[in-house]
C-alpha positions in Angstrom: 14.6 136.8 80.2 14.0 136.8 76.4 11.3 139.4 76.9 13.6 141.7 78.8 16.3 141.4 76.1 13.7 142.3 73.4 12.7 145.4 75.4 16.3 146.4 75.8 17.0 145.9 72.1 13.9 148.0 71.1 15.1 150.8 73.4 18.6 150.7 71.9 17.9 149.6 68.3 19.5 152.7 66.8 22.7 151.8 68.7 22.6 148.4 67.1 21.9 149.8 63.7 24.7 152.2 64.0 27.0 149.4 65.2 25.9 147.3 62.2 26.6 150.1 59.8 30.0 150.6 61.4 30.8 146.9 61.1 29.8 146.9 57.4 31.9 150.0 56.8 34.8 148.4 58.6 34.5 145.3 56.5 34.4 147.2 53.2 36.9 150.0 54.1 39.6 148.4 52.1 39.4 147.9 48.3 40.0 144.5 46.8 43.4 145.7 45.5 45.3 148.2 47.5 47.9 149.4 45.0 46.9 150.1 41.4 49.8 152.3 40.2 51.3 151.2 36.9 54.2 148.8 37.2 57.3 148.2 35.1 57.2 145.5 32.4 59.6 142.8 33.5 60.8 139.7 31.8 62.8 136.9 33.4 64.6 133.9 32.1 63.4 130.4 32.9 65.1 130.4 36.3 63.8 133.8 37.3 66.9 135.9 36.4 66.0 139.4 35.2 66.6 139.9 31.5 64.9 143.2 30.8 62.7 145.8 32.5 61.0 149.0 31.3 60.1 152.0 33.4 56.5 152.2 34.5 54.0 154.5 32.7 54.3 157.1 35.5 58.1 157.3 35.2 58.8 155.1 38.3 60.9 152.0 38.5 58.2 149.9 40.2 58.4 146.2 39.7 55.3 144.0 40.0 55.1 143.0 43.7 56.7 139.7 44.5 54.8 137.6 47.0 58.1 136.3 48.5 60.2 138.7 50.7 63.8 137.8 51.3 64.4 136.7 54.9 67.2 139.2 55.3 64.9 142.1 54.4 62.1 140.8 56.7 64.5 140.7 59.6 66.1 144.1 58.8 62.8 145.9 58.3 61.1 144.4 61.4 64.2 145.3 63.5 64.3 148.8 62.2 60.6 149.7 61.9 58.4 147.5 64.0 60.1 145.0 66.3 56.8 143.7 67.6 55.4 143.3 64.1 54.6 139.6 64.5 52.7 140.1 67.8 50.3 143.0 67.2 47.1 143.4 65.1 48.2 146.5 63.2 48.7 148.8 66.2 51.5 148.5 68.7 50.0 149.7 72.0 53.4 149.9 73.6 54.9 152.0 70.8 51.8 154.2 70.8 52.0 154.8 74.5 55.7 155.6 74.2 55.1 158.0 71.3 52.4 159.8 73.3 54.7 160.4 76.3 57.5 161.6 74.0 55.4 163.9 72.0 53.6 165.4 75.0 56.8 165.8 76.9 58.6 167.4 74.0 55.7 169.6 72.9 56.1 168.4 69.3 56.0 165.2 67.3 59.0 163.2 68.2 57.8 159.6 67.4 55.1 158.4 65.2 54.6 154.8 66.5 53.7 153.7 63.0 53.8 150.0 62.5 54.7 148.3 59.2 51.0 147.6 58.7 50.1 151.3 59.2 52.9 152.3 56.8 51.3 150.0 54.1 48.0 151.9 54.7 49.8 155.2 54.4 51.5 154.2 51.2 48.1 153.1 49.8 46.2 156.3 50.9 49.0 158.9 50.3 47.4 161.4 52.6 48.9 164.3 54.6 50.4 163.1 57.9 47.9 164.6 60.4 46.6 163.3 63.7 43.2 162.6 62.1 44.8 160.7 59.2 46.9 158.8 61.7 43.8 157.6 63.5 42.2 156.5 60.2 45.4 154.6 59.4 45.3 152.8 62.7 41.7 151.6 62.1 42.5 150.5 58.5 45.6 148.8 59.7 43.6 146.5 62.0 41.4 145.7 59.0 44.4 144.9 56.9 45.6 142.5 59.5 42.4 140.6 59.3 42.6 140.3 55.5 46.3 139.5 55.0 49.0 137.3 56.6 52.0 138.9 58.2 54.1 137.6 55.2 51.7 139.2 52.7 51.8 142.5 54.6 55.6 142.5 54.4 55.3 141.8 50.7 52.9 144.8 50.2 55.4 147.0 52.1 58.5 145.7 50.2 56.7 146.1 46.8 55.5 149.7 47.3 57.8 151.5 49.7 59.9 154.4 48.3 63.6 153.9 48.0 64.7 157.3 46.7 64.4 159.1 43.4 62.0 157.3 41.1 62.7 153.9 42.6 59.7 152.1 44.3 59.8 148.7 45.8 62.6 146.5 47.1 63.2 144.6 43.9 63.6 147.7 41.8 65.9 149.2 44.5 68.0 146.1 44.6 68.6 146.2 40.8 69.1 150.0 40.6 71.5 150.3 43.5 73.3 146.9 43.5 72.6 145.3 40.1 71.4 142.1 41.7 68.3 140.3 42.9 67.2 141.1 46.5 67.9 137.5 47.6 71.5 137.9 46.5 72.3 141.0 48.7 74.5 141.0 51.7 73.5 142.0 55.2 75.0 145.4 54.7 73.3 146.0 51.4 69.9 144.8 52.8 70.3 147.0 55.9 71.0 150.0 53.6 67.8 149.4 51.7 65.8 148.7 55.0 66.5 152.2 56.3 65.8 154.0 53.0 61.9 154.0 53.1 62.1 156.0 56.3 64.4 158.6 54.7 64.5 157.9 50.9 66.4 161.2 50.2 69.5 159.8 51.9 70.3 157.6 48.9 71.4 160.5 46.7 75.2 160.3 46.1 77.1 163.1 47.8 74.2 164.1 50.0 73.7 162.9 53.6 76.0 159.9 52.9 77.3 160.0 56.5 73.7 159.9 57.9 72.8 157.0 55.8 76.1 155.2 56.8 75.3 155.8 60.5 71.7 154.6 60.2 72.7 151.5 58.3 75.4 150.6 60.9 73.0 151.3 63.7 70.6 148.8 62.2 73.4 146.2 61.8 74.3 146.6 65.5 70.7 146.1 66.4 70.6 142.9 64.4 73.8 141.8 66.3 72.2 142.6 69.6 69.0 140.7 68.9 70.9 137.6 67.8 70.2 137.8 64.0 73.8 138.1 63.0 77.1 137.4 64.8 79.7 140.0 65.8 82.0 139.1 62.9 79.2 139.6 60.4 78.3 142.9 62.0 81.8 144.2 61.9 82.5 143.1 58.3 79.1 144.4 57.1 79.7 147.8 58.8 82.9 148.2 56.8 81.1 147.7 53.4 80.8 150.9 51.3 77.5 152.5 50.4 76.1 152.2 46.8 77.2 154.8 44.3 75.2 156.0 41.3 72.3 153.8 40.2 73.0 150.8 37.9 71.4 150.5 34.5 69.0 147.6 34.5 69.7 144.6 32.3 68.8 145.0 28.6 69.3 141.4 27.4 66.1 141.0 25.5 64.6 144.4 24.7 62.7 143.2 21.6 61.0 140.3 23.5 60.1 142.8 26.2 58.5 145.0 23.6 56.6 142.0 22.2 55.4 141.1 25.7 54.1 144.7 26.2 52.2 144.5 22.9 50.7 141.1 23.5 50.2 141.2 27.3 47.5 138.5 27.7 47.4 138.7 31.5 47.1 141.4 34.1 50.6 141.0 35.4 53.4 142.9 33.9 56.0 140.3 34.9 56.7 137.4 32.7 58.9 134.4 33.3 60.0 133.3 29.8 61.5 130.1 28.4 64.8 131.9 27.6 68.0 130.7 29.2 69.8 133.8 30.6 73.4 132.7 30.1 72.6 131.6 26.5 70.8 134.8 25.8 73.8 136.9 27.0 76.2 134.8 24.9 74.1 135.1 21.8 74.0 138.8 22.3 77.7 138.9 22.6 78.2 136.8 19.4 75.9 139.0 17.4 77.6 142.2 18.7 81.0 140.8 17.8 80.0 139.9 14.3 78.2 143.2 14.0 81.4 145.1 14.5 82.7 143.5 11.3 79.5 143.7 9.3 79.0 147.3 10.1 82.2 148.2 8.1 80.3 147.0 5.0 77.2 149.0 5.8 75.3 146.0 7.3 73.7 147.3 10.4 71.3 144.7 11.7 71.3 141.1 12.8 68.9 138.8 14.6 69.1 135.3 16.1 66.6 132.8 17.5 67.3 129.5 19.3 64.5 127.0 19.7 64.2 123.8 21.7 63.0 121.2 19.3 61.0 119.1 21.8 58.9 122.0 23.1 59.3 124.7 20.4 60.1 127.2 23.2 62.6 130.0 22.5 65.9 129.6 24.4 67.5 132.7 23.1 65.6 135.7 21.4 67.8 138.5 20.0 65.6 140.6 17.7 68.4 142.9 16.7 71.8 144.1 17.7 70.5 146.6 20.3 72.1 150.1 20.2 69.6 152.8 21.2 72.3 155.5 21.2 72.5 155.4 17.4 68.9 155.8 15.9 70.2 155.4 12.3 70.9 151.7 13.0 67.2 151.1 13.6 68.1 148.6 16.2 64.7 148.9 17.8 63.2 146.9 14.9 62.4 143.3 16.0 63.6 141.5 12.9 62.5 138.1 14.3 58.9 139.1 13.4 59.6 141.3 10.4 58.5 139.7 7.1 61.6 139.4 4.9 62.5 137.5 1.7 63.8 134.1 2.8 66.1 133.5 -0.2 66.7 129.8 -0.7 65.7 128.7 2.8 62.5 127.2 1.5 64.3 124.8 -0.9 64.5 121.9 1.7 60.7 122.2 2.1 60.1 121.8 -1.6 62.6 118.8 -1.8 60.7 117.1 1.1 57.4 117.9 -0.5 58.4 116.2 -3.8 59.8 113.2 -1.9 56.6 113.1 0.1 54.5 112.9 -3.1 56.7 110.5 -5.0 57.6 113.0 -7.7 61.3 112.4 -7.3 63.7 110.1 -5.4 66.4 111.4 -3.1 69.1 111.5 -5.8 67.1 111.8 -9.0 68.9 113.7 -11.7 67.5 117.2 -12.3 68.3 119.4 -15.3 70.7 122.2 -14.7 70.9 124.1 -18.0 70.0 127.6 -19.1 66.3 128.0 -18.5 63.6 130.5 -19.3 60.0 129.9 -18.3 57.4 132.4 -19.3 59.9 135.2 -19.4 61.5 134.2 -16.1 65.2 133.3 -16.3 66.7 131.9 -13.1 70.4 131.8 -12.6 72.6 129.8 -10.3 74.6 131.9 -7.9 77.9 131.0 -9.6 76.4 131.4 -13.1 77.6 127.9 -14.1 75.7 124.8 -15.2 76.2 121.2 -14.4 73.8 119.9 -17.1 72.4 117.3 -14.7 72.7 117.1 -10.9 71.2 114.8 -8.3 68.3 116.4 -6.4 70.1 115.9 -3.0 73.2 117.6 -4.4 71.2 120.4 -5.9 69.8 121.1 -2.5 73.2 120.8 -0.7 74.7 123.3 -3.2 71.5 125.4 -3.3 71.3 125.4 -7.1 68.6 127.7 -8.4 67.8 126.3 -11.8 67.1 122.7 -10.6 64.9 124.2 -7.8 62.9 126.3 -10.2 62.4 123.3 -12.4 61.3 121.3 -9.4 58.8 123.9 -8.4 57.5 124.0 -12.0 56.9 120.3 -11.8 55.4 120.5 -8.3 53.4 123.6 -9.1 53.4 126.9 -7.2 49.8 126.6 -6.0 50.6 123.2 -4.5 53.7 124.4 -2.8 51.9 127.4 -1.3 49.4 125.1 0.2 52.2 123.0 1.7 53.9 126.1 3.2 50.7 127.1 4.9 50.2 123.6 6.3 53.7 123.7 7.6 53.1 127.0 9.4 54.0 129.9 7.0 51.3 132.5 7.3 52.9 135.6 5.9 52.5 134.5 2.2 48.9 135.5 2.0 48.6 136.4 -1.7 47.7 133.9 -4.5 50.4 131.6 -5.9 50.3 133.5 -9.2 51.6 136.6 -7.4 54.8 134.8 -6.4 55.2 132.5 -9.3 58.3 130.3 -9.7 60.4 132.9 -7.9 58.8 131.7 -4.7 61.5 129.1 -4.3 64.2 131.7 -4.6 62.8 134.2 -2.1 60.0 135.7 -4.1 57.7 135.8 -1.1 58.2 136.8 2.5 58.3 135.1 5.8 59.7 135.7 9.3 62.5 134.2 11.2 60.0 133.2 13.9 57.8 131.2 11.5 60.7 129.7 9.5 62.6 128.4 12.6 59.3 127.1 13.9 58.7 125.1 10.7 62.1 123.4 10.9 61.6 122.7 14.6 58.3 121.1 13.8 59.9 118.9 11.1 62.6 117.8 13.6 59.9 117.2 16.2 58.1 114.9 13.8 61.2 112.7 13.5 61.8 112.6 17.2 58.2 111.6 18.1 57.8 108.9 15.4 58.8 106.1 17.7 56.8 107.6 20.6 53.6 107.5 18.4 54.3 104.0 17.1 55.0 105.1 13.6 52.1 107.5 13.5 52.0 111.3 13.2 50.6 113.9 15.5 49.4 117.1 13.6 50.1 119.0 16.8 53.8 118.5 16.3 53.5 121.3 13.8 53.0 124.4 15.9 54.5 127.9 16.1 57.3 128.6 18.6 56.6 130.1 22.0 58.4 132.0 24.7 56.0 131.3 27.7 56.9 128.0 29.4 53.6 128.0 31.3 51.5 127.9 28.0 50.3 124.4 27.4 51.5 122.7 24.2 48.8 122.1 21.6 47.1 118.8 22.0 43.9 118.5 19.9 44.6 115.6 17.6 45.2 111.9 18.0 48.1 110.4 16.1 47.3 109.5 12.5 48.7 107.3 9.8 49.8 110.2 7.6 51.5 113.5 8.5 52.0 116.9 7.0 55.2 115.5 5.6 56.4 111.9 5.5 59.2 111.2 8.0 61.4 109.7 5.4 61.1 112.8 3.2 62.0 115.0 6.2 65.0 112.8 7.1 66.3 112.9 3.5 66.0 116.7 3.5 68.0 116.9 6.7 70.6 114.5 5.3 71.1 116.7 2.2 71.3 119.7 4.5 74.1 118.1 6.5 76.2 117.8 3.3 76.4 121.6 3.0 80.0 123.0 3.2 80.7 125.0 6.3 82.0 128.5 5.8 85.8 128.7 5.6 86.2 124.9 6.3 85.4 123.5 2.9 84.8 119.7 3.4 87.5 119.1 6.0 85.1 119.4 8.9 83.5 116.1 8.0 86.7 114.2 8.7 86.9 115.2 12.3 85.1 113.0 14.8 84.5 116.0 17.0 82.5 117.7 14.3 78.9 118.0 15.2 76.4 117.0 12.5 74.1 120.0 11.7 71.5 120.1 9.0 71.7 123.7 7.8 70.6 125.9 4.9 71.5 129.4 3.9 69.5 132.0 1.9 70.2 135.2 0.1 67.5 137.5 -1.2 67.5 139.3 -4.5 69.6 142.4 -4.4 71.7 141.1 -1.4 69.2 142.5 1.1 68.8 139.5 3.4 71.3 136.8 4.6 69.8 133.8 6.3 71.1 130.7 8.0 68.9 127.9 9.6 70.5 125.0 11.4 68.8 121.9 12.8 69.9 119.2 15.2 67.7 116.7 17.2 67.9 119.1 20.1 67.9 122.7 18.7 67.1 124.9 15.8 69.1 128.1 15.3 67.9 130.8 12.9 70.0 133.8 12.0 69.2 136.8 9.8 71.7 139.5 8.8 70.9 142.7 6.7 69.5 146.2 7.0 66.2 146.8 8.6 65.4 149.4 5.9 65.9 146.8 3.1 69.1 148.3 1.7 71.2 145.7 -0.1 75.0 145.5 0.3 77.7 143.8 -1.8 78.7 140.5 -0.3 75.6 140.2 1.9 75.0 136.5 1.5 73.7 134.0 3.9 76.8 131.8 3.7 79.2 134.7 4.4 77.3 136.7 7.0 74.6 134.6 8.7 76.2 131.1 8.7 79.3 132.0 10.7 77.0 133.5 13.4 74.9 130.4 13.4 77.8 128.1 13.9 79.2 130.2 16.7 75.8 129.9 18.4 75.8 126.1 18.0 79.2 125.9 19.8 77.3 127.2 22.8 74.7 124.4 22.8 74.8 120.9 24.2 73.7 117.9 22.3 75.1 115.6 19.6 74.1 113.1 17.0 72.3 113.0 13.8 68.6 112.3 13.2 67.9 108.5 13.2 66.6 107.2 9.9 62.9 106.4 10.2 63.3 102.8 9.2 59.6 102.0 9.5 58.8 104.7 7.0 61.3 103.7 4.3 61.0 100.9 1.8 63.9 99.5 -0.2 63.7 99.7 -4.0 66.1 99.3 -6.9 67.3 102.7 -8.3 69.5 103.5 -11.3 73.0 104.4 -10.1 73.6 107.0 -12.8 70.2 108.8 -12.8 68.9 108.2 -9.3 65.5 107.3 -10.7 63.6 104.1 -10.1 65.4 101.5 -12.1 63.9 100.5 -15.5 64.6 97.6 -17.8 67.6 99.3 -19.4 69.4 100.4 -16.3 72.7 98.4 -16.2 73.9 99.6 -12.8 71.5 99.4 -10.0 71.6 100.1 -6.3 69.2 99.4 -3.5 67.9 102.5 -1.7 65.5 102.9 1.2 63.0 105.6 0.1 59.7 107.0 1.4 56.7 104.9 0.5 55.6 107.3 -2.2 58.8 106.6 -4.0 57.3 103.2 -5.1 55.2 105.2 -7.6 58.0 107.6 -8.7 58.9 107.7 -12.4 61.1 105.1 -14.0 64.5 106.3 -15.2 64.0 108.3 -18.5 67.7 108.5 -19.4 68.4 104.9 -20.2 67.4 103.6 -23.5 68.1 100.6 -25.8 70.0 101.5 -28.9 71.0 99.4 -31.9 74.5 99.2 -33.1 76.1 97.7 -36.2 78.3 94.6 -36.0 81.4 96.7 -35.2 79.7 98.6 -32.4 80.9 101.9 -33.8 77.6 103.1 -35.4 74.0 103.3 -34.6 71.7 101.7 -37.1 68.1 101.0 -37.9 66.3 98.2 -39.7 66.3 100.4 -42.8 70.0 100.2 -43.2 71.1 97.0 -41.3 69.8 93.5 -41.1 68.5 92.7 -37.6 70.7 89.6 -37.3 73.8 91.9 -37.6 72.7 94.4 -35.0 73.9 94.6 -31.4 71.6 95.9 -28.7 73.0 97.9 -25.9 71.5 99.9 -23.0 72.9 103.5 -23.0 72.8 106.4 -20.6 71.5 109.3 -22.8 70.9 112.8 -21.6 69.1 115.5 -23.7 71.6 117.5 -25.8 71.6 120.6 -23.6 72.1 118.6 -20.4 74.7 116.5 -22.1 76.6 119.6 -23.2 77.3 120.7 -19.7 77.3 117.4 -18.0 80.1 115.8 -19.9 82.4 118.7 -19.0 82.7 117.6 -15.4 81.5 113.9 -15.5 82.6 110.7 -17.2 80.1 110.5 -20.0 80.0 108.3 -23.1 78.1 110.1 -25.9 75.9 108.2 -28.3 77.8 106.7 -31.3 76.9 108.5 -34.6 74.5 107.0 -37.1 75.9 104.8 -39.8 76.1 107.0 -42.9 72.8 107.2 -44.6 71.0 105.5 -41.7 69.3 108.3 -39.8 65.5 108.2 -39.8 62.7 110.5 -38.9 62.1 109.0 -35.4 65.7 110.0 -34.5 65.3 113.6 -35.8 65.4 116.4 -33.2 67.5 114.4 -30.8 71.1 115.4 -31.7 70.9 119.1 -31.5 69.5 121.7 -29.0 69.4 125.5 -28.8 70.7 126.5 -25.4 70.1 130.2 -25.7 67.7 131.7 -26.2 65.0 129.4 -24.9 61.6 129.3 -26.7 59.6 132.5 -26.5 62.4 134.3 -24.7 62.2 138.1 -24.3 65.6 139.6 -24.5 66.8 143.0 -23.5 70.0 144.0 -25.3 71.9 147.0 -23.9 73.0 149.9 -26.0 76.8 150.2 -26.7 78.7 153.4 -25.9 78.5 154.5 -29.5 74.7 154.3 -29.4 74.3 151.1 -31.4 72.4 148.0 -30.3 74.6 145.4 -28.6 75.1 141.9 -29.8 73.1 138.8 -28.7 75.1 135.6 -28.3 73.2 132.6 -29.5 74.4 129.2 -28.2 73.6 125.6 -29.3 75.0 122.1 -28.8 75.3 119.0 -31.0 76.0 115.5 -29.9 78.4 114.8 -32.7 81.9 116.1 -32.4 82.8 118.2 -35.4 79.2 118.5 -36.6 78.3 121.7 -38.5 75.3 123.8 -37.7 73.9 126.3 -40.2 72.1 129.3 -38.6 69.2 131.3 -40.1 67.7 134.4 -38.6 64.2 135.1 -39.9 64.9 132.7 -42.8 68.1 134.6 -43.8 71.4 132.7 -43.5 73.4 134.1 -40.6 76.5 131.8 -40.4 78.0 128.4 -39.8 79.5 126.9 -36.6 81.5 123.8 -36.0 82.4 122.2 -32.6 81.9 125.4 -30.7 78.4 126.5 -31.5 78.1 130.2 -30.6 77.1 133.0 -32.9 76.8 136.7 -32.2 74.0 138.6 -34.0 72.2 142.0 -33.8 68.5 141.4 -34.3 66.4 144.6 -34.3 63.8 145.1 -31.6 60.8 143.0 -32.3 59.8 139.3 -32.7 62.2 136.9 -34.6 62.8 133.3 -35.5 66.1 131.5 -35.3 66.5 128.3 -37.2 69.3 125.7 -36.9 70.0 123.0 -39.4 72.8 120.4 -39.2 74.5 118.4 -42.0 72.0 115.6 -41.6 69.0 117.9 -42.1 67.9 117.9 -38.5 66.2 121.3 -37.8 65.3 123.4 -34.8 63.2 126.6 -34.9 62.7 128.9 -31.9 60.8 132.1 -31.6 62.1 135.0 -29.5 61.7 138.8 -29.0 64.2 141.6 -28.7 62.8 144.3 -26.4 63.0 148.0 -26.9 64.9 150.0 -24.3 61.6 151.5 -23.2 60.0 148.1 -22.9 62.8 146.5 -20.8 61.4 143.9 -18.5 63.2 141.9 -15.8 64.2 138.5 -16.9 
């Protein structure tokens, strides 16, 4: 028997070879991927709602194919195109036989007998409809049935069928003609779409509308007759109108869509983001509403970002107020990723850094007096001086001079390293390039990175208990907008973090004390007020307005300005960006302040008046829980022991008073310049004068100070209308009421002042020396330079 089979096989081996070749060809006749046409970029919110879509590269609205096909469409298309779809293997013999009879009897093509599977092949091949091509389609359809399930074949058809005009695929058709997802369509709407691939030209408004209407209703009646819908549904659906002109697709997050197109780390052009659709739309509305007012002042652009603290994912991403019809507004620019001057929004980071390193305590007094450092003259926004101000209050009020002095103490190089550790990557130049202006917006960062830093700080506080008092370096990570991306997890919790939790908490506490726009301090008295730690920033030249707000649940960042960098009067963070930020916070759920990290705070005695660690001469002390580094912070420098005579009216020394007649008393003493401004707004008891004839050398230089100019100042004096050089106003202070100061310019007597120590002079361009001498012989000498008009340099 075996021998006979071998003989038969040898005689017919070419038949077997041919059959083998045909089988191999049949197996490989379909490519791995049928449809390779470009698809539209599509982004969805976290629930799958469409936020934005862009037309495909070939000019078609073709969404990436969705594997799931709505049940209504499946029933409609099967009833209309291929009622035995679930029972054949790509070819319907009954339909084929019927088509042959009709075509032969009519002498022309009356019926094609194409199954849905064959139509998928025809869409893939896009060949002329001839008998030969029809036969090829039938063979390939059987192969398609072996590869894919019926559900997958329906998905291929729904994703690639033409629906009229430049609309391809069910999902694109649903949005273009009805403005909704396919699974939200009615039976009438779905039946309309089901008949279109067979005659896509019927969708054009005003053309063949009656034919489309009849085809749709015929399909609805067929669905009623096969039991898919009841008679009432059929009647109501048949009365629904046909769609009119195509709808514009949602444009809720065009800048994030553009960013996705640029990054595109995967093959799919569809992305489900972490955004919340309702929140995104509301934030768009808020920015648009504020933009209508801002535009009147020539402020054309605004951006907002909302982050979830726990994950760092973006919940709302509005890169700009989008208005493509007006190109002058430059609304296409994604401000969220544009490097801009952050103004004062970095001040809380410096404050936390100094607390972290024990350089200050939360309420340490900082100098707030006229200051010039290496030619740089910072000014407070209101041009006033407090003399001395607690560090927390300086942060809450965003005072510039104390912040610059803090950075001078902390050092710019050290602060730049801290910023990079926190997540700021845009400041890539050496610290010397930015200098002390770094803390006032002398560098650049992005809204994306800055909100990410504040979210990371908040996350550190939230996770402290979870990590048993330790820190996870992975809590500091950039924001994201892809919920499927794994969060960083490379490090085990450690004993020390990027910033101490206590330092972060105190920074947020100071930020909660900031006055809300238009509400002054009244908001704090309402129990319904929601605690928000927030900070504003305004760049030099009024080019950028910032507002960053933090709660345990969310971080909201807002930027307002012009994309081209044009400054506008009144463009400040507190007046433009902060109102937008608070409107956004009203949309968000969540409540409560950050819980103090008790395990990271240690109680120490602090001086009530200075905020420093209490020394031996501090008479009023408080107990304050501070970060551990605060244990090595400086002792109060402003309390000293002074010696008084028996009456207590005069200071004395051993040279002029017997020790047994002296009184010793601790006294709060500020340097003269600080004292000059401080006593104007605070209760302050100045030092008693020395008993006549009792001043000694160690006390010299402590009663008088030159406020302006500061040592080595470089001063530009404007030219008056008549062409003469303007005056320079010199200002000094003296502890003693009524004391006289004798002024000398370049060793030439210039005048005398009493009580109010100001003198107007006209030094010529060049280097000069100003010398002050009081009645007791105390002397101060300061060098300065008057600049030529041609040599003017910014102060």
